[in-house]
PDB file of N, H, CA, C and O in Angstrom:
ATOM      1  N   UNK A   1       3.358  14.838  18.603  1.00  0.00           N
ATOM      2  CA  UNK A   1       4.326  15.280  17.622  1.00  0.00           C
ATOM      3  C   UNK A   1       3.560  16.021  16.524  1.00  0.00           C
ATOM      4  O   UNK A   1       2.526  15.552  16.047  1.00  0.00           O
ATOM      5  N   UNK A   2       4.078  17.171  16.136  1.00  0.00           N
ATOM      6  H   UNK A   2       4.918  17.552  16.523  1.00  0.00           H
ATOM      7  CA  UNK A   2       3.398  17.962  15.107  1.00  0.00           C
ATOM      8  C   UNK A   2       3.561  17.301  13.735  1.00  0.00           C
ATOM      9  O   UNK A   2       4.451  16.478  13.523  1.00  0.00           O
ATOM     10  N   UNK A   3       2.685  17.684  12.822  1.00  0.00           N
ATOM     11  H   UNK A   3       1.962  18.353  12.994  1.00  0.00           H
ATOM     12  CA  UNK A   3       2.756  17.139  11.459  1.00  0.00           C
ATOM     13  C   UNK A   3       4.084  17.495  10.794  1.00  0.00           C
ATOM     14  O   UNK A   3       4.654  16.681  10.067  1.00  0.00           O
ATOM     15  N   UNK A   4       4.576  18.709  11.042  1.00  0.00           N
ATOM     16  H   UNK A   4       4.113  19.370  11.633  1.00  0.00           H
ATOM     17  CA  UNK A   4       5.841  19.142  10.440  1.00  0.00           C
ATOM     18  C   UNK A   4       7.011  18.301  10.944  1.00  0.00           C
ATOM     19  O   UNK A   4       7.874  17.900  10.163  1.00  0.00           O
ATOM     20  N   UNK A   5       7.037  18.041  12.229  1.00  0.00           N
ATOM     21  H   UNK A   5       6.336  18.368  12.863  1.00  0.00           H
ATOM     22  CA  UNK A   5       8.115  17.244  12.812  1.00  0.00           C
ATOM     23  C   UNK A   5       8.027  15.811  12.301  1.00  0.00           C
ATOM     24  O   UNK A   5       9.048  15.198  11.990  1.00  0.00           O
ATOM     25  N   UNK A   6       6.816  15.278  12.214  1.00  0.00           N
ATOM     26  H   UNK A   6       5.986  15.776  12.467  1.00  0.00           H
ATOM     27  CA  UNK A   6       6.637  13.914  11.724  1.00  0.00           C
ATOM     28  C   UNK A   6       7.065  13.814  10.254  1.00  0.00           C
ATOM     29  O   UNK A   6       7.714  12.846   9.859  1.00  0.00           O
ATOM     30  N   UNK A   7       6.704  14.805   9.456  1.00  0.00           N
ATOM     31  H   UNK A   7       6.177  15.592   9.777  1.00  0.00           H
ATOM     32  CA  UNK A   7       7.108  14.823   8.045  1.00  0.00           C
ATOM     33  C   UNK A   7       8.631  14.899   7.927  1.00  0.00           C
ATOM     34  O   UNK A   7       9.216  14.261   7.052  1.00  0.00           O
ATOM     35  N   UNK A   8       9.274  15.675   8.802  1.00  0.00           N
ATOM     36  H   UNK A   8       8.798  16.194   9.512  1.00  0.00           H
ATOM     37  CA  UNK A   8      10.735  15.763   8.796  1.00  0.00           C
ATOM     38  C   UNK A   8      11.347  14.406   9.151  1.00  0.00           C
ATOM     39  O   UNK A   8      12.330  13.988   8.540  1.00  0.00           O
ATOM     40  N   UNK A   9      10.774  13.730  10.124  1.00  0.00           N
ATOM     41  H   UNK A   9       9.975  14.070  10.621  1.00  0.00           H
ATOM     42  CA  UNK A   9      11.258  12.412  10.522  1.00  0.00           C
ATOM     43  C   UNK A   9      11.156  11.415   9.370  1.00  0.00           C
ATOM     44  O   UNK A   9      12.091  10.653   9.123  1.00  0.00           O
ATOM     45  N   UNK A  10      10.029  11.418   8.668  1.00  0.00           N
ATOM     46  H   UNK A  10       9.270  12.037   8.869  1.00  0.00           H
ATOM     47  CA  UNK A  10       9.858  10.508   7.537  1.00  0.00           C
ATOM     48  C   UNK A  10      10.841  10.824   6.415  1.00  0.00           C
ATOM     49  O   UNK A  10      11.385   9.914   5.788  1.00  0.00           O
ATOM     50  N   UNK A  11      11.067  12.097   6.162  1.00  0.00           N
ATOM     51  H   UNK A  11      10.626  12.836   6.671  1.00  0.00           H
ATOM     52  CA  UNK A  11      12.035  12.490   5.149  1.00  0.00           C
ATOM     53  C   UNK A  11      13.439  12.051   5.523  1.00  0.00           C
ATOM     54  O   UNK A  11      14.204  11.596   4.673  1.00  0.00           O
ATOM     55  N   UNK A  12      13.772  12.188   6.791  1.00  0.00           N
ATOM     56  H   UNK A  12      13.151  12.557   7.482  1.00  0.00           H
ATOM     57  CA  UNK A  12      15.092  11.770   7.263  1.00  0.00           C
ATOM     58  C   UNK A  12      15.250  10.256   7.151  1.00  0.00           C
ATOM     59  O   UNK A  12      16.322   9.768   6.793  1.00  0.00           O
ATOM     60  N   UNK A  13      14.203   9.526   7.450  1.00  0.00           N
ATOM     61  H   UNK A  13      13.332   9.923   7.741  1.00  0.00           H
ATOM     62  CA  UNK A  13      14.236   8.069   7.309  1.00  0.00           C
ATOM     63  C   UNK A  13      14.548   7.687   5.868  1.00  0.00           C
ATOM     64  O   UNK A  13      15.403   6.835   5.628  1.00  0.00           O
ATOM     65  N   UNK A  14      13.874   8.300   4.915  1.00  0.00           N
ATOM     66  H   UNK A  14      13.180   8.993   5.110  1.00  0.00           H
ATOM     67  CA  UNK A  14      14.100   8.005   3.501  1.00  0.00           C
ATOM     68  C   UNK A  14      15.520   8.384   3.074  1.00  0.00           C
ATOM     69  O   UNK A  14      16.183   7.630   2.362  1.00  0.00           O
ATOM     70  N   UNK A  15      15.983   9.565   3.518  1.00  0.00           N
ATOM     71  H   UNK A  15      15.445  10.178   4.096  1.00  0.00           H
ATOM     72  CA  UNK A  15      17.339  10.010   3.167  1.00  0.00           C
ATOM     73  C   UNK A  15      18.395   9.043   3.708  1.00  0.00           C
ATOM     74  O   UNK A  15      19.359   8.718   3.016  1.00  0.00           O
ATOM     75  N   UNK A  16      18.207   8.591   4.936  1.00  0.00           N
ATOM     76  H   UNK A  16      17.424   8.854   5.498  1.00  0.00           H
ATOM     77  CA  UNK A  16      19.176   7.658   5.526  1.00  0.00           C
ATOM     78  C   UNK A  16      19.174   6.324   4.772  1.00  0.00           C
ATOM     79  O   UNK A  16      20.230   5.735   4.540  1.00  0.00           O
ATOM     80  N   UNK A  17      17.990   5.854   4.395  1.00  0.00           N
ATOM     81  H   UNK A  17      17.132   6.332   4.583  1.00  0.00           H
ATOM     82  CA  UNK A  17      17.895   4.597   3.639  1.00  0.00           C
ATOM     83  C   UNK A  17      18.585   4.728   2.291  1.00  0.00           C
ATOM     84  O   UNK A  17      19.361   3.856   1.899  1.00  0.00           O
ATOM     85  N   UNK A  18      18.307   5.811   1.582  1.00  0.00           N
ATOM     86  H   UNK A  18      17.677   6.520   1.900  1.00  0.00           H
ATOM     87  CA  UNK A  18      18.903   6.019   0.263  1.00  0.00           C
ATOM     88  C   UNK A  18      20.413   6.242   0.349  1.00  0.00           C
ATOM     89  O   UNK A  18      21.150   5.804  -0.534  1.00  0.00           O
ATOM     90  N   UNK A  19      20.876   6.910   1.391  1.00  0.00           N
ATOM     91  H   UNK A  19      20.277   7.265   2.108  1.00  0.00           H
ATOM     92  CA  UNK A  19      22.308   7.142   1.558  1.00  0.00           C
ATOM     93  C   UNK A  19      23.068   5.824   1.711  1.00  0.00           C
ATOM     94  O   UNK A  19      24.231   5.717   1.324  1.00  0.00           O
ATOM     95  N   UNK A  20      22.404   4.841   2.272  1.00  0.00           N
ATOM     96  H   UNK A  20      21.458   4.928   2.587  1.00  0.00           H
ATOM     97  CA  UNK A  20      23.018   3.521   2.436  1.00  0.00           C
ATOM     98  C   UNK A  20      22.728   2.605   1.243  1.00  0.00           C
ATOM     99  O   UNK A  20      23.099   1.431   1.239  1.00  0.00           O
ATOM    100  N   UNK A  21      22.055   3.172   0.229  1.00  0.00           N
ATOM    101  H   UNK A  21      21.754   4.126   0.232  1.00  0.00           H
ATOM    102  CA  UNK A  21      21.735   2.432  -0.996  1.00  0.00           C
ATOM    103  C   UNK A  21      20.938   1.161  -0.706  1.00  0.00           C
ATOM    104  O   UNK A  21      21.202   0.096  -1.263  1.00  0.00           O
ATOM    105  N   UNK A  22      19.957   1.307   0.180  1.00  0.00           N
ATOM    106  H   UNK A  22      19.742   2.173   0.633  1.00  0.00           H
ATOM    107  CA  UNK A  22      19.089   0.190   0.540  1.00  0.00           C
ATOM    108  C   UNK A  22      17.714   0.377  -0.083  1.00  0.00           C
ATOM    109  O   UNK A  22      17.224   1.500  -0.202  1.00  0.00           O
ATOM    110  N   UNK A  23      17.102  -0.720  -0.475  1.00  0.00           N
ATOM    111  H   UNK A  23      17.500  -1.632  -0.378  1.00  0.00           H
ATOM    112  CA  UNK A  23      15.725  -0.668  -0.959  1.00  0.00           C
ATOM    113  C   UNK A  23      14.782  -0.729   0.239  1.00  0.00           C
ATOM    114  O   UNK A  23      15.180  -1.082   1.350  1.00  0.00           O
ATOM    115  N   UNK A  24      13.531  -0.378  -0.015  1.00  0.00           N
ATOM    116  H   UNK A  24      13.209  -0.092  -0.918  1.00  0.00           H
ATOM    117  CA  UNK A  24      12.532  -0.511   1.038  1.00  0.00           C
ATOM    118  C   UNK A  24      12.404  -1.970   1.466  1.00  0.00           C
ATOM    119  O   UNK A  24      12.218  -2.255   2.649  1.00  0.00           O
ATOM    120  N   UNK A  25      12.500  -2.882   0.523  1.00  0.00           N
ATOM    121  H   UNK A  25      12.651  -2.650  -0.438  1.00  0.00           H
ATOM    122  CA  UNK A  25      12.398  -4.307   0.836  1.00  0.00           C
ATOM    123  C   UNK A  25      13.537  -4.757   1.746  1.00  0.00           C
ATOM    124  O   UNK A  25      13.321  -5.551   2.662  1.00  0.00           O
ATOM    125  N   UNK A  26      14.751  -4.257   1.500  1.00  0.00           N
ATOM    126  H   UNK A  26      14.927  -3.612   0.756  1.00  0.00           H
ATOM    127  CA  UNK A  26      15.893  -4.637   2.339  1.00  0.00           C
ATOM    128  C   UNK A  26      15.731  -4.141   3.770  1.00  0.00           C
ATOM    129  O   UNK A  26      16.025  -4.863   4.723  1.00  0.00           O
ATOM    130  N   UNK A  27      15.262  -2.906   3.916  1.00  0.00           N
ATOM    131  H   UNK A  27      15.023  -2.319   3.142  1.00  0.00           H
ATOM    132  CA  UNK A  27      15.037  -2.370   5.260  1.00  0.00           C
ATOM    133  C   UNK A  27      13.903  -3.136   5.938  1.00  0.00           C
ATOM    134  O   UNK A  27      14.010  -3.510   7.106  1.00  0.00           O
ATOM    135  N   UNK A  28      12.833  -3.363   5.209  1.00  0.00           N
ATOM    136  H   UNK A  28      12.746  -3.059   4.261  1.00  0.00           H
ATOM    137  CA  UNK A  28      11.698  -4.106   5.770  1.00  0.00           C
ATOM    138  C   UNK A  28      12.154  -5.466   6.285  1.00  0.00           C
ATOM    139  O   UNK A  28      11.799  -5.863   7.395  1.00  0.00           O
ATOM    140  N   UNK A  29      12.930  -6.169   5.493  1.00  0.00           N
ATOM    141  H   UNK A  29      13.219  -5.847   4.592  1.00  0.00           H
ATOM    142  CA  UNK A  29      13.438  -7.479   5.902  1.00  0.00           C
ATOM    143  C   UNK A  29      14.314  -7.352   7.141  1.00  0.00           C
ATOM    144  O   UNK A  29      14.245  -8.188   8.041  1.00  0.00           O
ATOM    145  N   UNK A  30      15.127  -6.320   7.188  1.00  0.00           N
ATOM    146  H   UNK A  30      15.183  -5.640   6.456  1.00  0.00           H
ATOM    147  CA  UNK A  30      16.034  -6.114   8.310  1.00  0.00           C
ATOM    148  C   UNK A  30      15.345  -5.811   9.623  1.00  0.00           C
ATOM    149  O   UNK A  30      15.882  -6.100  10.692  1.00  0.00           O
ATOM    150  N   UNK A  31      14.149  -5.226   9.549  1.00  0.00           N
ATOM    151  H   UNK A  31      13.713  -4.991   8.681  1.00  0.00           H
ATOM    152  CA  UNK A  31      13.424  -4.911  10.789  1.00  0.00           C
ATOM    153  C   UNK A  31      12.191  -5.791  10.962  1.00  0.00           C
ATOM    154  O   UNK A  31      11.332  -5.522  11.802  1.00  0.00           O
ATOM    155  N   UNK A  32      12.117  -6.832  10.167  1.00  0.00           N
ATOM    156  H   UNK A  32      12.815  -7.051   9.484  1.00  0.00           H
ATOM    157  CA  UNK A  32      11.068  -7.859  10.288  1.00  0.00           C
ATOM    158  C   UNK A  32       9.654  -7.325  10.042  1.00  0.00           C
ATOM    159  O   UNK A  32       8.731  -7.588  10.813  1.00  0.00           O
ATOM    160  N   UNK A  33       9.507  -6.569   8.949  1.00  0.00           N
ATOM    161  H   UNK A  33      10.257  -6.355   8.322  1.00  0.00           H
ATOM    162  CA  UNK A  33       8.200  -6.122   8.466  1.00  0.00           C
ATOM    163  C   UNK A  33       8.075  -6.548   7.013  1.00  0.00           C
ATOM    164  O   UNK A  33       9.075  -6.859   6.365  1.00  0.00           O
ATOM    165  N   UNK A  34       6.856  -6.564   6.500  1.00  0.00           N
ATOM    166  H   UNK A  34       6.043  -6.312   7.025  1.00  0.00           H
ATOM    167  CA  UNK A  34       6.696  -6.787   5.065  1.00  0.00           C
ATOM    168  C   UNK A  34       7.090  -5.500   4.347  1.00  0.00           C
ATOM    169  O   UNK A  34       7.113  -4.427   4.950  1.00  0.00           O
ATOM    170  N   UNK A  35       7.398  -5.613   3.062  1.00  0.00           N
ATOM    171  H   UNK A  35       7.379  -6.485   2.572  1.00  0.00           H
ATOM    172  CA  UNK A  35       7.742  -4.411   2.304  1.00  0.00           C
ATOM    173  C   UNK A  35       6.579  -3.438   2.302  1.00  0.00           C
ATOM    174  O   UNK A  35       6.774  -2.228   2.414  1.00  0.00           O
ATOM    175  N   UNK A  36       5.371  -3.963   2.174  1.00  0.00           N
ATOM    176  H   UNK A  36       5.212  -4.946   2.083  1.00  0.00           H
ATOM    177  CA  UNK A  36       4.179  -3.098   2.165  1.00  0.00           C
ATOM    178  C   UNK A  36       4.033  -2.345   3.492  1.00  0.00           C
ATOM    179  O   UNK A  36       3.695  -1.161   3.501  1.00  0.00           O
ATOM    180  N   UNK A  37       4.288  -3.031   4.607  1.00  0.00           N
ATOM    181  H   UNK A  37       4.563  -3.992   4.599  1.00  0.00           H
ATOM    182  CA  UNK A  37       4.205  -2.367   5.914  1.00  0.00           C
ATOM    183  C   UNK A  37       5.256  -1.267   6.027  1.00  0.00           C
ATOM    184  O   UNK A  37       4.968  -0.167   6.498  1.00  0.00           O
ATOM    185  N   UNK A  38       6.479  -1.575   5.589  1.00  0.00           N
ATOM    186  H   UNK A  38       6.713  -2.469   5.206  1.00  0.00           H
ATOM    187  CA  UNK A  38       7.541  -0.575   5.674  1.00  0.00           C
ATOM    188  C   UNK A  38       7.243   0.621   4.768  1.00  0.00           C
ATOM    189  O   UNK A  38       7.425   1.770   5.170  1.00  0.00           O
ATOM    190  N   UNK A  39       6.787   0.346   3.551  1.00  0.00           N
ATOM    191  H   UNK A  39       6.639  -0.587   3.225  1.00  0.00           H
ATOM    192  CA  UNK A  39       6.458   1.424   2.619  1.00  0.00           C
ATOM    193  C   UNK A  39       5.386   2.332   3.223  1.00  0.00           C
ATOM    194  O   UNK A  39       5.472   3.555   3.109  1.00  0.00           O
ATOM    195  N   UNK A  40       4.389   1.745   3.859  1.00  0.00           N
ATOM    196  H   UNK A  40       4.320   0.752   3.952  1.00  0.00           H
ATOM    197  CA  UNK A  40       3.331   2.535   4.504  1.00  0.00           C
ATOM    198  C   UNK A  40       3.919   3.413   5.604  1.00  0.00           C
ATOM    199  O   UNK A  40       3.497   4.558   5.771  1.00  0.00           O
ATOM    200  N   UNK A  41       4.888   2.892   6.356  1.00  0.00           N
ATOM    201  H   UNK A  41       5.231   1.963   6.220  1.00  0.00           H
ATOM    202  CA  UNK A  41       5.537   3.695   7.390  1.00  0.00           C
ATOM    203  C   UNK A  41       6.294   4.860   6.771  1.00  0.00           C
ATOM    204  O   UNK A  41       6.127   6.006   7.190  1.00  0.00           O
ATOM    205  N   UNK A  42       7.119   4.574   5.782  1.00  0.00           N
ATOM    206  H   UNK A  42       7.255   3.643   5.441  1.00  0.00           H
ATOM    207  CA  UNK A  42       7.959   5.606   5.175  1.00  0.00           C
ATOM    208  C   UNK A  42       7.129   6.684   4.485  1.00  0.00           C
ATOM    209  O   UNK A  42       7.532   7.846   4.451  1.00  0.00           O
ATOM    210  N   UNK A  43       5.981   6.314   3.939  1.00  0.00           N
ATOM    211  H   UNK A  43       5.653   5.370   3.966  1.00  0.00           H
ATOM    212  CA  UNK A  43       5.130   7.281   3.236  1.00  0.00           C
ATOM    213  C   UNK A  43       4.128   7.965   4.160  1.00  0.00           C
ATOM    214  O   UNK A  43       3.370   8.828   3.717  1.00  0.00           O
ATOM    215  N   UNK A  44       4.115   7.587   5.443  1.00  0.00           N
ATOM    216  H   UNK A  44       4.731   6.886   5.802  1.00  0.00           H
ATOM    217  CA  UNK A  44       3.235   8.235   6.404  1.00  0.00           C
ATOM    218  C   UNK A  44       1.814   7.710   6.408  1.00  0.00           C
ATOM    219  O   UNK A  44       0.932   8.324   7.008  1.00  0.00           O
ATOM    220  N   UNK A  45       1.576   6.583   5.748  1.00  0.00           N
ATOM    221  H   UNK A  45       2.293   6.085   5.261  1.00  0.00           H
ATOM    222  CA  UNK A  45       0.233   5.991   5.746  1.00  0.00           C
ATOM    223  C   UNK A  45      -0.004   5.122   6.971  1.00  0.00           C
ATOM    224  O   UNK A  45      -1.137   4.735   7.256  1.00  0.00           O
ATOM    225  N   UNK A  46       1.057   4.822   7.686  1.00  0.00           N
ATOM    226  H   UNK A  46       1.977   5.137   7.455  1.00  0.00           H
ATOM    227  CA  UNK A  46       1.001   4.066   8.928  1.00  0.00           C
ATOM    228  C   UNK A  46       1.925   4.783   9.902  1.00  0.00           C
ATOM    229  O   UNK A  46       2.945   5.337   9.491  1.00  0.00           O
ATOM    230  N   UNK A  47       1.585   4.779  11.174  1.00  0.00           N
ATOM    231  H   UNK A  47       0.757   4.329  11.507  1.00  0.00           H
ATOM    232  CA  UNK A  47       2.365   5.535  12.140  1.00  0.00           C
ATOM    233  C   UNK A  47       3.566   4.753  12.655  1.00  0.00           C
ATOM    234  O   UNK A  47       3.465   3.574  12.998  1.00  0.00           O
ATOM    235  N   UNK A  48       4.702   5.439  12.700  1.00  0.00           N
ATOM    236  H   UNK A  48       4.783   6.396  12.421  1.00  0.00           H
ATOM    237  CA  UNK A  48       5.895   4.880  13.332  1.00  0.00           C
ATOM    238  C   UNK A  48       5.689   4.876  14.837  1.00  0.00           C
ATOM    239  O   UNK A  48       5.108   5.810  15.389  1.00  0.00           O
ATOM    240  N   UNK A  49       6.158   3.840  15.496  1.00  0.00           N
ATOM    241  H   UNK A  49       6.630   3.081  15.047  1.00  0.00           H
ATOM    242  CA  UNK A  49       6.145   3.851  16.953  1.00  0.00           C
ATOM    243  C   UNK A  49       7.591   3.768  17.431  1.00  0.00           C
ATOM    244  O   UNK A  49       8.508   3.644  16.619  1.00  0.00           O
ATOM    245  N   UNK A  50       7.799   3.838  18.741  1.00  0.00           N
ATOM    246  H   UNK A  50       7.054   3.939  19.401  1.00  0.00           H
ATOM    247  CA  UNK A  50       9.164   3.827  19.283  1.00  0.00           C
ATOM    248  C   UNK A  50       9.880   2.526  18.946  1.00  0.00           C
ATOM    249  O   UNK A  50      11.088   2.533  18.712  1.00  0.00           O
ATOM    250  N   UNK A  51       9.168   1.429  18.916  1.00  0.00           N
ATOM    251  H   UNK A  51       8.186   1.424  19.106  1.00  0.00           H
ATOM    252  CA  UNK A  51       9.761   0.145  18.571  1.00  0.00           C
ATOM    253  C   UNK A  51      10.309   0.179  17.145  1.00  0.00           C
ATOM    254  O   UNK A  51      11.426  -0.274  16.892  1.00  0.00           O
ATOM    255  N   UNK A  52       9.510   0.724  16.206  1.00  0.00           N
ATOM    256  H   UNK A  52       8.603   1.092  16.411  1.00  0.00           H
ATOM    257  CA  UNK A  52       9.981   0.860  14.818  1.00  0.00           C
ATOM    258  C   UNK A  52      11.237   1.733  14.756  1.00  0.00           C
ATOM    259  O   UNK A  52      12.221   1.383  14.103  1.00  0.00           O
ATOM    260  N   UNK A  53      11.185   2.872  15.444  1.00  0.00           N
ATOM    261  H   UNK A  53      10.386   3.157  15.974  1.00  0.00           H
ATOM    262  CA  UNK A  53      12.320   3.795  15.408  1.00  0.00           C
ATOM    263  C   UNK A  53      13.582   3.147  15.962  1.00  0.00           C
ATOM    264  O   UNK A  53      14.671   3.335  15.421  1.00  0.00           O
ATOM    265  N   UNK A  54      13.435   2.385  17.038  1.00  0.00           N
ATOM    266  H   UNK A  54      12.550   2.232  17.478  1.00  0.00           H
ATOM    267  CA  UNK A  54      14.592   1.706  17.611  1.00  0.00           C
ATOM    268  C   UNK A  54      15.161   0.687  16.625  1.00  0.00           C
ATOM    269  O   UNK A  54      16.369   0.652  16.386  1.00  0.00           O
ATOM    270  N   UNK A  55      14.288  -0.139  16.057  1.00  0.00           N
ATOM    271  H   UNK A  55      13.307  -0.111  16.251  1.00  0.00           H
ATOM    272  CA  UNK A  55      14.746  -1.150  15.097  1.00  0.00           C
ATOM    273  C   UNK A  55      15.407  -0.492  13.888  1.00  0.00           C
ATOM    274  O   UNK A  55      16.427  -0.977  13.399  1.00  0.00           O
ATOM    275  N   UNK A  56      14.835   0.602  13.407  1.00  0.00           N
ATOM    276  H   UNK A  56      14.006   0.996  13.804  1.00  0.00           H
ATOM    277  CA  UNK A  56      15.413   1.308  12.262  1.00  0.00           C
ATOM    278  C   UNK A  56      16.773   1.898  12.601  1.00  0.00           C
ATOM    279  O   UNK A  56      17.700   1.818  11.795  1.00  0.00           O
ATOM    280  N   UNK A  57      16.903   2.490  13.787  1.00  0.00           N
ATOM    281  H   UNK A  57      16.150   2.554  14.442  1.00  0.00           H
ATOM    282  CA  UNK A  57      18.184   3.071  14.188  1.00  0.00           C
ATOM    283  C   UNK A  57      19.262   2.000  14.268  1.00  0.00           C
ATOM    284  O   UNK A  57      20.388   2.216  13.821  1.00  0.00           O
ATOM    285  N   UNK A  58      18.921   0.850  14.834  1.00  0.00           N
ATOM    286  H   UNK A  58      18.006   0.674  15.197  1.00  0.00           H
ATOM    287  CA  UNK A  58      19.893  -0.238  14.936  1.00  0.00           C
ATOM    288  C   UNK A  58      20.244  -0.760  13.544  1.00  0.00           C
ATOM    289  O   UNK A  58      21.420  -0.925  13.222  1.00  0.00           O
ATOM    290  N   UNK A  59      19.232  -1.020  12.720  1.00  0.00           N
ATOM    291  H   UNK A  59      18.276  -0.887  12.982  1.00  0.00           H
ATOM    292  CA  UNK A  59      19.478  -1.570  11.388  1.00  0.00           C
ATOM    293  C   UNK A  59      20.277  -0.613  10.507  1.00  0.00           C
ATOM    294  O   UNK A  59      21.197  -1.032   9.806  1.00  0.00           O
ATOM    295  N   UNK A  60      19.924   0.674  10.544  1.00  0.00           N
ATOM    296  H   UNK A  60      19.176   1.014  11.114  1.00  0.00           H
ATOM    297  CA  UNK A  60      20.602   1.670   9.717  1.00  0.00           C
ATOM    298  C   UNK A  60      21.890   2.190  10.355  1.00  0.00           C
ATOM    299  O   UNK A  60      22.620   2.978   9.754  1.00  0.00           O
ATOM    300  N   UNK A  61      22.158   1.733  11.588  1.00  0.00           N
ATOM    301  H   UNK A  61      21.565   1.092  12.077  1.00  0.00           H
ATOM    302  CA  UNK A  61      23.349   2.160  12.328  1.00  0.00           C
ATOM    303  C   UNK A  61      23.404   3.675  12.422  1.00  0.00           C
ATOM    304  O   UNK A  61      24.377   4.314  12.021  1.00  0.00           O
ATOM    305  N   UNK A  62      22.323   4.229  12.970  1.00  0.00           N
ATOM    306  H   UNK A  62      21.533   3.710  13.296  1.00  0.00           H
ATOM    307  CA  UNK A  62      22.197   5.678  13.064  1.00  0.00           C
ATOM    308  C   UNK A  62      21.470   6.050  14.345  1.00  0.00           C
ATOM    309  O   UNK A  62      21.052   5.177  15.106  1.00  0.00           O
ATOM    310  N   UNK A  63      21.322   7.324  14.578  1.00  0.00           N
ATOM    311  H   UNK A  63      21.661   8.033  13.960  1.00  0.00           H
ATOM    312  CA  UNK A  63      20.499   7.826  15.666  1.00  0.00           C
ATOM    313  C   UNK A  63      19.562   8.877  15.086  1.00  0.00           C
ATOM    314  O   UNK A  63      19.749   9.342  13.961  1.00  0.00           O
ATOM    315  N   UNK A  64      18.573   9.236  15.852  1.00  0.00           N
ATOM    316  H   UNK A  64      18.421   8.859  16.766  1.00  0.00           H
ATOM    317  CA  UNK A  64      17.581  10.205  15.375  1.00  0.00           C
ATOM    318  C   UNK A  64      17.702  11.477  16.177  1.00  0.00           C
ATOM    319  O   UNK A  64      17.767  11.447  17.406  1.00  0.00           O
ATOM    320  N   UNK A  65      17.731  12.593  15.480  1.00  0.00           N
ATOM    321  H   UNK A  65      17.677  12.617  14.482  1.00  0.00           H
ATOM    322  CA  UNK A  65      17.681  13.905  16.109  1.00  0.00           C
ATOM    323  C   UNK A  65      16.588  14.690  15.413  1.00  0.00           C
ATOM    324  O   UNK A  65      16.613  14.885  14.197  1.00  0.00           O
ATOM    325  N   UNK A  66      15.634  15.135  16.203  1.00  0.00           N
ATOM    326  H   UNK A  66      15.613  14.977  17.190  1.00  0.00           H
ATOM    327  CA  UNK A  66      14.527  15.908  15.637  1.00  0.00           C
ATOM    328  C   UNK A  66      14.635  17.323  16.168  1.00  0.00           C
ATOM    329  O   UNK A  66      14.681  17.546  17.378  1.00  0.00           O
ATOM    330  N   UNK A  67      14.672  18.267  15.258  1.00  0.00           N
ATOM    331  H   UNK A  67      14.635  18.086  14.275  1.00  0.00           H
ATOM    332  CA  UNK A  67      14.729  19.661  15.634  1.00  0.00           C
ATOM    333  C   UNK A  67      13.303  20.191  15.718  1.00  0.00           C
ATOM    334  O   UNK A  67      12.533  20.105  14.761  1.00  0.00           O
ATOM    335  N   UNK A  68      12.969  20.735  16.874  1.00  0.00           N
ATOM    336  H   UNK A  68      13.594  20.804  17.652  1.00  0.00           H
ATOM    337  CA  UNK A  68      11.610  21.245  17.070  1.00  0.00           C
ATOM    338  C   UNK A  68      11.514  22.690  16.672  1.00  0.00           C
ATOM    339  O   UNK A  68      10.442  23.287  16.770  1.00  0.00           O
TER     340      UNK A  68
END
């Protein structure tokens, strides 16, 4: 995945979280991560994997579409 696509994915993750008026701590709790782990994911300091994306999609009740 290119850096641009990954940056778009992280931005979309943040937008979806904020649209639902959720804190990072609430999302972290919902997907069984610490707040620090989730914050690292959202800020790109730790890599998202498919398991994270699946848990996030279920928790946020959304799907992911990445435009290449």
